[in-house]
C-alpha positions as CSV (number, residue, x, y, z in Angstrom):
1,M,9.1,1.9,10.4
2,L,5.6,0.9,9.3
3,G,4.8,-2.5,8.6
4,R,6.8,-5.7,9.5
5,F,9.2,-7.7,7.7
6,I,8.2,-11.3,6.7
7,S,11.0,-14.1,7.4
8,P,11.2,-17.1,5.4
9,G,9.5,-19.2,8.2
10,H,6.5,-16.7,8.6
11,Y,6.1,-16.8,4.7
12,A,5.8,-20.6,4.8
13,E,3.4,-20.2,7.6
14,L,1.1,-17.9,5.7
15,L,1.5,-20.0,2.7
16,G,0.3,-23.2,4.5
17,S,-2.6,-21.3,6.1
18,G,-3.6,-19.5,3.0
19,R,-3.9,-22.8,1.0
20,Q,-6.0,-24.7,3.7
21,S,-9.4,-25.6,2.3
22,G,-12.4,-23.9,3.9
23,S,-14.3,-20.7,3.7
24,R,-12.1,-18.2,1.8
25,M,-12.2,-14.5,2.9
26,L,-11.0,-13.6,-0.5
27,E,-12.0,-14.7,-4.0
28,C,-10.0,-14.0,-7.0
29,D,-10.9,-14.7,-10.6
30,P,-8.0,-17.1,-11.9
31,G,-8.0,-15.5,-15.5
32,L,-7.6,-11.8,-14.1
33,L,-5.1,-13.0,-11.6
34,A,-2.9,-14.6,-14.1
35,G,-3.5,-12.1,-16.8
36,R,-3.3,-8.9,-14.8
37,Y,-1.7,-9.4,-11.6
38,N,1.2,-6.6,-11.1
39,R,0.4,-5.2,-14.5
40,Q,-3.0,-4.0,-14.3
41,P,-5.7,-3.3,-11.6
42,F,-8.2,-6.0,-11.5
43,P,-11.6,-6.4,-9.2
44,F,-12.1,-9.3,-6.7
45,T,-14.8,-10.1,-4.0
46,H,-14.2,-11.0,-0.4
47,R,-16.2,-11.7,2.7
48,L,-15.1,-9.2,5.2
49,A,-18.1,-7.2,5.2
50,G,-20.3,-9.1,7.6
51,N,-17.3,-9.2,9.7
52,T,-17.8,-7.5,13.3
53,D,-14.3,-6.6,13.8
54,F,-14.9,-4.1,11.1
55,A,-18.0,-2.4,12.7
56,L,-17.4,1.3,13.4
57,P,-17.9,0.7,17.4
58,R,-15.2,-2.0,17.3
59,L,-13.1,0.3,15.3
60,F,-13.3,3.3,17.3
61,E,-12.3,1.3,20.4
62,L,-9.4,0.1,18.6
63,C,-8.5,3.5,17.9
64,R,-8.6,4.5,21.4
65,R,-6.4,1.8,22.8
66,M,-3.6,1.6,19.9
67,D,-0.6,3.8,20.2
68,P,-1.7,7.3,19.3
69,R,1.2,7.2,16.8
70,Q,-0.4,4.7,15.0
71,I,-3.5,7.0,14.1
72,Q,-3.9,9.7,11.7
73,Y,-7.0,12.0,11.1
74,R,-8.2,14.9,9.3
75,I,-11.2,16.5,7.8
76,G,-12.3,14.1,5.0
77,E,-13.4,16.3,2.0
78,I,-10.2,17.8,0.3
79,P,-8.8,18.5,-3.0
80,G,-8.1,15.4,-5.3
81,D,-4.9,16.8,-6.2
82,A,-3.9,18.0,-2.5
83,H,-0.3,17.1,-1.6
84,F,-0.6,13.8,-0.2
85,D,2.2,13.6,2.5
86,S,1.1,16.6,4.0
87,T,-2.6,16.2,4.2
88,F,-3.1,15.2,7.9
89,E,-1.4,18.5,8.9
90,R,-2.7,20.6,6.3
91,Y,-6.3,19.7,6.6
92,R,-6.9,18.8,10.5
93,E,-8.5,22.2,11.0
94,G,-8.4,22.2,14.6
95,L,-10.0,18.5,14.7
96,S,-8.7,16.2,17.8
97,L,-9.0,12.5,17.6
98,A,-11.6,12.3,20.4
99,D,-13.7,14.9,18.4
100,A,-13.1,12.6,15.2
101,L,-14.5,9.5,16.9
102,D,-17.0,11.0,19.2
103,R,-18.6,13.2,16.2
104,F,-17.3,11.2,13.6
105,E,-20.2,11.9,10.7
106,E,-20.9,15.4,12.2
107,R,-17.4,16.6,11.8
108,R,-17.1,15.0,8.5
109,A,-14.1,13.2,9.8
110,Y,-11.3,10.5,8.0
111,V,-9.4,8.4,10.3
112,V,-6.6,5.9,9.2
113,I,-5.5,3.1,11.5
114,Y,-1.9,2.1,10.7
115,N,-0.9,-1.6,11.4
116,P,-4.0,-2.8,13.0
117,E,-2.5,-6.4,13.0
118,L,-0.5,-5.0,16.2
119,D,-3.5,-5.3,18.1
120,P,-4.0,-8.7,19.4
121,E,-7.8,-8.9,18.5
122,Y,-7.1,-8.0,14.9
123,Q,-4.0,-10.0,14.1
124,T,-5.6,-13.0,13.3
125,V,-8.2,-11.7,10.7
126,I,-5.5,-9.4,9.1
127,E,-3.0,-12.2,8.8
128,G,-5.7,-14.6,7.8
129,V,-6.3,-12.3,4.7
130,L,-2.6,-11.7,4.2
131,A,-2.2,-15.7,4.0
132,E,-4.8,-16.0,1.4
133,I,-3.2,-13.2,-0.6
134,A,0.2,-15.1,-0.3
135,A,-1.4,-18.2,-1.8
136,Y,-3.3,-16.5,-4.5
137,T,0.1,-14.8,-5.7
138,E,2.7,-17.3,-5.0
139,P,2.6,-18.9,-8.5
140,F,3.6,-15.3,-10.2
141,D,5.4,-13.6,-7.6
142,P,6.7,-15.8,-4.7
143,V,8.3,-14.8,-1.6
144,M,6.7,-12.2,0.5
145,T,9.4,-9.8,2.3
146,W,7.3,-7.2,4.2
147,Y,3.9,-6.2,4.8
148,S,2.0,-3.1,6.2
149,T,-2.1,-2.8,6.7
150,Y,-4.1,0.3,7.2
151,I,-7.9,0.7,8.0
152,F,-9.5,3.8,6.7
153,L,-12.8,5.1,8.3
154,S,-14.2,8.0,5.9
155,T,-17.4,10.1,6.1
156,R,-19.4,11.0,2.9
157,D,-17.3,12.5,0.1
158,A,-13.9,12.1,1.9
159,V,-11.0,11.9,-0.5
160,T,-7.7,10.2,-0.7
161,P,-5.5,12.4,-2.9
162,Y,-3.7,11.2,-5.9
163,H,-0.4,9.6,-5.0
164,M,1.4,6.3,-5.5
165,D,2.7,3.7,-2.7
166,R,6.2,1.9,-3.0
167,E,4.7,-1.6,-3.0
168,M,1.6,-3.6,-4.0
169,N,-1.9,-3.4,-2.5
170,F,-5.1,-5.5,-2.1
171,L,-7.7,-2.9,-1.1
172,F,-10.9,-4.4,0.5
173,Q,-14.0,-2.2,0.7
174,V,-16.1,-3.5,3.9
175,R,-18.7,-0.9,4.4
176,G,-20.1,2.0,2.1
177,T,-19.0,2.7,-1.3
178,K,-15.8,4.2,-3.1
179,R,-14.6,5.0,-6.5
180,V,-11.0,3.9,-7.0
181,Q,-9.1,5.4,-9.8
182,L,-5.6,4.1,-11.1
183,W,-3.3,4.8,-13.5
184,D,-0.7,2.7,-15.3
185,P,2.7,3.2,-13.8
186,A,4.4,2.1,-17.1
187,D,2.9,5.1,-18.9
188,Q,5.6,7.7,-19.6
189,D,3.3,10.5,-19.5
190,V,2.1,9.4,-16.0
191,M,5.4,8.8,-14.4
192,T,8.9,8.9,-16.2
193,D,11.8,6.7,-15.5
194,Q,13.5,9.0,-13.5
195,Q,10.6,9.7,-11.6
196,K,10.2,6.1,-10.6
197,D,14.0,6.1,-9.8
198,L,13.6,8.8,-7.2
199,L,10.3,7.4,-5.9
200,L,11.8,4.5,-4.9
201,S,14.9,6.0,-3.4
202,H,12.7,8.5,-1.4
203,V,14.3,11.1,-2.9
204,G,12.2,14.5,-3.5
205,E,8.7,14.7,-3.5
206,R,6.2,11.8,-5.0
207,P,5.1,12.6,-8.6
208,T,2.1,14.9,-8.8
209,F,-1.2,14.9,-10.6
210,K,-1.8,16.8,-14.0
211,E,-5.0,17.4,-15.5
212,S,-4.0,15.4,-18.8
213,F,-3.9,12.3,-16.5
214,E,-7.7,12.4,-15.9
215,A,-8.8,10.5,-19.2
216,K,-6.1,7.7,-18.5
217,A,-7.9,6.9,-15.3
218,Q,-9.0,3.3,-14.9
219,T,-11.9,3.3,-12.5
220,F,-13.6,0.9,-10.1
221,D,-16.7,1.6,-8.3
222,L,-16.7,-0.5,-5.3
223,Q,-19.5,-1.8,-2.8
224,A,-19.0,-3.8,0.3
225,G,-17.6,-7.0,-0.4
226,M,-15.6,-5.7,-3.4
227,G,-12.1,-4.9,-3.9
228,V,-9.4,-3.8,-6.3
229,H,-5.6,-4.9,-6.8
230,H,-3.1,-2.1,-7.0
231,P,0.1,-3.0,-9.2
232,F,3.4,-2.2,-7.9
233,I,3.8,1.7,-7.4
234,A,0.7,2.3,-9.5
235,P,-0.7,6.0,-8.8
236,H,-4.3,6.1,-7.6
237,R,-6.9,8.4,-6.2
238,V,-10.0,7.5,-4.0
239,Y,-13.5,9.1,-3.6
240,T,-15.7,8.3,-0.8
241,G,-19.6,7.7,-1.6
242,S,-22.4,9.2,-0.1
243,E,-22.1,7.1,3.3
244,V,-19.7,6.2,6.0
245,S,-17.0,3.8,4.4
246,V,-14.6,1.3,6.1
247,T,-11.8,-0.1,4.0
248,L,-9.0,-2.3,4.5
249,A,-5.7,-1.8,2.6
250,V,-3.0,-4.8,2.6
251,T,0.1,-3.6,1.1
252,Y,3.2,-5.8,0.5
253,R,6.7,-6.4,-1.0
254,T,8.1,-9.6,-2.4
255,H,11.4,-10.8,-3.6
256,G,10.5,-9.5,-7.1
257,S,9.3,-5.9,-6.1
258,D,12.5,-5.8,-3.8
259,I,14.6,-6.6,-6.9
260,W,12.9,-3.7,-8.9
261,T,13.1,-1.1,-6.1
262,D,16.9,-1.9,-5.4
263,A,17.4,-1.6,-9.1
264,H,15.5,1.9,-9.3
265,K,17.9,2.9,-6.2
266,F,20.8,2.0,-8.2
267,N,19.7,3.9,-11.3
268,A,19.0,7.0,-9.1
269,K,22.8,7.0,-8.2
270,L,23.9,6.8,-11.6
271,R,21.5,9.7,-12.5
272,G,23.2,11.6,-9.5
273,I,26.7,11.5,-11.3
274,G,24.9,12.3,-14.8
275,W,24.3,8.7,-16.3
276,R,21.2,7.9,-18.1
277,P,20.6,4.0,-16.8
278,R,18.7,1.5,-18.7
279,P,14.9,1.9,-17.3
280,V,14.0,-0.7,-14.7
281,G,12.0,-3.8,-16.4
282,S,13.8,-3.4,-19.8
283,N,16.4,-6.1,-18.9
284,P,15.4,-8.5,-16.1
285,T,18.9,-9.7,-15.7
286,L,20.5,-6.2,-15.6
287,D,18.0,-5.4,-13.0
288,R,19.1,-8.5,-10.9
289,W,22.8,-7.5,-11.1
290,K,21.8,-3.7,-10.0
291,S,19.9,-5.1,-7.1
292,A,22.5,-7.7,-6.0
293,T,25.0,-4.5,-6.3
294,M,22.8,-2.7,-4.0
295,G,22.7,-5.4,-1.5
296,L,26.4,-6.0,-1.5
297,T,26.8,-2.2,-0.8
298,R,24.7,-2.2,2.2
299,R,26.3,-5.3,3.7
300,A,29.5,-3.5,3.1
301,R,28.6,-0.3,5.0
302,S,26.8,-2.4,7.8
303,V,30.3,-4.3,8.2
304,L,32.2,-1.1,8.2
305,W,29.7,0.6,10.5
306,S,29.9,-2.0,13.1
307,A,33.4,-2.9,12.9
308,P,35.2,-2.2,16.3
309,P,37.8,0.7,16.2
310,E,41.5,-0.6,15.0
311,P,43.9,-0.2,18.2
312,T,46.2,2.8,18.1
């Protein structure tokens, strides 16, 4: 499984580190944070652009020493409405990882490093950023429960096609430029309640892009030192500018998003037997009850599966 669960003790350590005074890597406008966090995307600034850990030679070295299963690659320029989950298989076009790294710009490559914090040389800077996110978001969305990070290395005109993740995200533009388009996950034209229930249950394909969505996009043009917050399951699409780009994504889940996820899973089960459940978000008390029920179901299954066989 990608990512790492965050224990209560680890979360307390992150909060303590993130609250310490000193030179911050992340700067969020308090008004934007309070008014838009996890409801609408908003821009922020950061100080990762001058960090030598994110220089291309260092990142190529990281790719070469990490487990190959943690690296994905393909050509960069693909359709913006391409099927997201199969892009690395469909658009590799004979490219090898060695070729992508050795002739990165010539081959117009796109490389993703999954969970760079697993490398000891990157753990400190990645967890430092995570700690600051935890400190900023704790008043609105306390208790991080899981996180996963990614570093995107892309050549000019590369595209990350339309898709949505199952968590929140702070996206940091470290080098080059990117145009990030985001859509409102609460817009029923973009994603229906049923589609969200199935998405969070990992049932079927992620909802796909339609041309009618284009006018609804919120667009952020990012330069090095800028970033944008992605709300929970917000659909997005990303275009690299005319030069090499390095981007860090810090995705995470919280106690609150875990409740929403479980409530969506509960709804999906009801839909499976023909019911039309109340949408997640329309009744927070009911969402908590659905989440608790899913938790009890998981624990019951765990007990049953781990129980020793009865003597005959």
